C-alpha positions, 0 to 999 in steps of 0.5 A, a space after each residue: 667515530 660511529 654514533 652510539 645508540 641512544 644519541 641524537 647523532 645515531 638517530 640522524 645517521 638513520 636518515 630519519 627526522 622524527 616528530 614524536 607523539 607528544 608534539 604531533 601536528 595533524 596535516 592533510 594527506 591528499 585531497 578528499 571530501 573531508 577538509 582538515 581542521 584542528 583539535 583546538 577548534 571549538 565544536 559547532 553548536 548543535 542545530 535542530 533539523 529544519 521545520 516547515 516553519 523554517 522553510 515556508 514561503 515568507 515572501 508573500 504579504 498574505 495573511 496566513 489562515 489557520 484552517 482545518 478540514 471540515 468535510 471530505 468526500 472520498 471517491 475511488 481514486 481521489 477525494 474532495 477536501 473542504 477546509 474552513 478558516 476565520 478571516 477578518 474582511 475589511 473595506 480594503 482588499 486583503 489577501 489571505 493564504 491557505 498554506 501548507 497544502 500538498 504539491 499535488 492539489 488539483 488546480 482545476 478543482 479549487 473553489 473558494 466561498 465566503 460567508 461575508 464580503 466578496 471574493 475578488 481573486 483566487 490564485 493557486 501558488 506552488 513553490 518549493 519548501 526550501 531554497 539554497 538562500 534560506 537561513 535554515 539550509 545554510 545553518 544545516 550546511 554549516 553544521 555538516 561542514 564543521 562536523 566534516 572538518 572535525 572528522 577529517 582532522 581526526 582521520 589525519 591525526 590517525 594517519 600521522 600517528 601511523 606514520 610515526 609508528 612506522 618510523 619507530 618500527 624502523 628504528 627498532 629494526 635498525 637497532 636489531 641489525 646494529 647489535 648483531 654487527 657490534 656483537 661480531 666486532 665485539 664493540 657492544 655498549 649495554 648502556 647505549 642499547 638500553 637507552 634505545 630500548 627505553 626510547 622505542 618502548 616509550 614512543 610506542 606507548 605514547 603513540 598507542 595512547 594517542 591513537 586510542 584517544 583519536 579513535 575514541 573521539 572519532 567513534 563519538 563524532 561519527 553518529 553525530 556526523 551521520 545524523 547531520 548527513 541525514 538532516 542535510 539530505 532531508 534539507 536537500 529534499 525540501 528543495 524538490 518538494 512542492 507546497 501549494 498555497 491558495 491565495 484569496 483576495 477578500 473585500 467587504 463594504 464594512 469590516 466584518 468577520 467571515 468564514 472562508 471555505 476552500 474546496 479542492 481535489 486530491 489524488 492518493 485516496 481510495 476506499 472500498 466497501 466491506 460488510 459483516 454479517 452477525 447471526 445468533 443460534 438463539 435467534 434464527 429470524 434476525 441477523 445484523 448487517 454492518 457495512 464499513 468503508 475502508 479508507 486509505 489516504 496519503 495527504 499527510 494530514 489526519 482527517 479526524 473530526 471531519 464529516 466524511 462521506 463515500 461515493 461510488 460516482 465517477 468524478 470524470 464521467 458526465 451524467 447524461 440522459 440515456 439516448 440511442 443513436 442510429 445503428 448503421 450497418 456496413 456504412 464504412 463512410 460514417 465517422 465514429 465519434 471517439 472520446 479522447 482523454 486530454 491532459 488535465 490538471 488532475 493528470 499533473 496532480 497525479 504525477 506530483 503525487 507519485 513523485 512527492 507523496 513519500 517525502 511529504 509524509 516524511 516531512 509533514 506527517 506524524 511526529 518527529 519520532 515517527 518520521 525518524 523511524 528507520 523503516 518509515 520508507 518500507 512501511 510507507 511503500 507497503 501502504 502505497 502498494 495496498 492503496 494501488 491494489 484497492 484503488 484498481 479494484 474499486 475503480 473497476 467495481 464502481 465502473 460496473 455499477 455506473 454501467 447499470 446507471 447506479 451510484 451510491 453515497 454513504 455518510 460515515 460516523 464521526 471518526 477520531 482519527 483518519 491517518 494520512 500516511 496511507 494506513 487503512 482505516 475502517 469507518 462505519 457507514 451502516 448498521 441494520 437488523 434484518 429479518 432473515 430465514 435460515 436454510 440449508 442448501 445442498 448442491 453435491 455437483 458443486 460441493 460435497 458440503 451442505 451450506 447454511 444460508 441466510 435469506 434477507 430483504 435489504 431494508 437498510 434504506 440504501 444499497 449494499 455494495 459488492 464486497 467482502 463479508 465477514 461472517 460471525 455466529 454468536 460472536 465467533 468468526 466463521 470465515 469470509 464470503 462475497 456479496 453482489 450489488 444489492 439494491 434497496 428492497 431486493 431479496 438476497 441470500 448469503 452463505 453463513 456456514 457449513 452444515 457438516 452434519 449432512 453427508 453428500 455423495 455424487 458418483 457416476 454409475 459406471 455400470 449403467 453409463 456408456 460413451 460411444 465415440 463416432 462422428 456423432 458421439 453418444 453418451 449415456 450418463 447416470 449419476 447416483 446421489 446419496 444424502 444422510 443426516 448424521 445428527 441426532 435431530 431432524 433436519 430440513 434442507 433443499 437438494 439441488 442438481 441439474 440436467 443439461 439444456 441444449 441451445 444447439 440444434 446439433 446437440 440432442 438430450 433424450 431419455 431423461 429419467 429422474 428418481 424420485 420423480 421430479 421436473 426440471 425448470 427451464 434452466 434444467 435445475 432440479 430441487 427437492 425439499 427434504 426432511 431427514 430424520 436422525 440417521 436417515 439416508 436417501 438416494 437419488 438417481 439422474 439419467 440422460 442421454 446426450 448425442 453431439 458432434 465429436 468435433 466439439 470435444 476435439 476442439 475443446 481439447 485442442 484449445 486446452 493443449 495450446 495453452 501454455 503450462 502454468 508456472 509452478 505453484 500458480 493456477 492455469 491462465 486458461 479459464 474456460 467459461 462454465 457455459 461453454 457447451 463444448 467444455 461441459 461435454 469434455 468434462 462429462 467425457 472425462 468421467 469415463 
């Protein structure tokens, strides 16, 4: 007798052994990174991420000092940090510890002083923030493993449910084939087939409900697992992150309170000078000059409240008395002194900074919310890139100052915050009102815009460093200009704005200008300059132009004619002090003849042709000197 649909014998005839959704037991399906567990196992307690206190070195018996940054001197590529702490010195030697310092402290720069007692020993200790035996690491690892097991159990349960669903689908397919067969032989039992349909429907509903429940639990657990994975990664990172501890052994003849000061150097710090020039239309006799130090530091610690100073002095170059040595020409046997840079403690500090600064700031800098930002790495990398650009600029700038034997030091006004995450902070280092004279200068060969300038004497009491100058008039930002090094008491001028009511033109008079190319080329040049006052007020300004000056005996400059009559100085510069009434126009004429060897221009053209073409959107890499006479002649010939 054939088994009937809906009977247990009929199901067994399919060769299937079923375990339905109501009593399923999850099993592991093959090896994998996630170990199985059961739903009945209680969820592990949530463990907060490890803190520095959890992972700090606890093996030393040294007494930890509560120190703060009191003084900082910033150089072009590093900073000198001074920290102070209070300690109780006794008659027995006691070891105190400055803890929590970055792993890139320059060991060779460490110095310690005390206000009372004596210092018997100073030692620099450097250890990783975490070890595999630390309780904090074991807690984080255990929490992550428990979450991993729960995820594995839920994934296994989903796999079992899917297998059960496939078994029910097989029964459904078999029952459809069986009813076709029974229809042909005329042996259809409606009640039996009804039981099978109900069975299949009930099981599919149970399996779908079980799958939704398991998936819901999986979705809820995944964010917690991801957070646990990040905490585990951070804890692993602590095993690669170094912390510097300075151990100080202090002893006194009698118990006494002492102030202990620690000084050390750090890389990852730089600064650059910046200025503001503020002028007023109601007062043309004075301007305000404000100087700033834009500092960038990545120590992971805010320097707010510390006394900050800035220096252009090199921390690696020795300051020596200028001394000349014998100049020996042609003596190839004379040995040349070569200065070699040896590996130093600061070299190690720089390498540690490059490898650990980002992680150190993530672990130690700012609040927990700031460290947890998804874009922390991106922001920090941007800050580091900015620091490197500024540092390269200031190192070169300060080296040029040292060549002229100049160093400068500046005290900054107290700052409430100097961030330690590499974000630049601008600090005031000087403010002075200077007497000034405003003038208008026009140099149409250089620019067809006349410029308003401010002439001043540096009476600030300190040198003004080269840098960007932001220009303001009546509080309105006009633009940026640059300043050179300005010594104390030196007279200088700065661009202020464009005098757009002065119209300038400078053109070659082609009718009167000629070029004859021979073995010795001959060029007759006539320039016509027009100036016009477009304003409704009388305007005074200085007009400048020039004629060539030859320092090459093969180049002759003759037949110079200047109208109105004027006499050039030794550099060939011409100056006219002009006052134009409203709407007034004036014309000027400069004429001269140049005779020179033709190969000078041919060679200049050849050098230009040999230069590679610049990439699209970029400037040409070839930048000839403006003082190159061949280039000047080439530019003159280009007018024809």
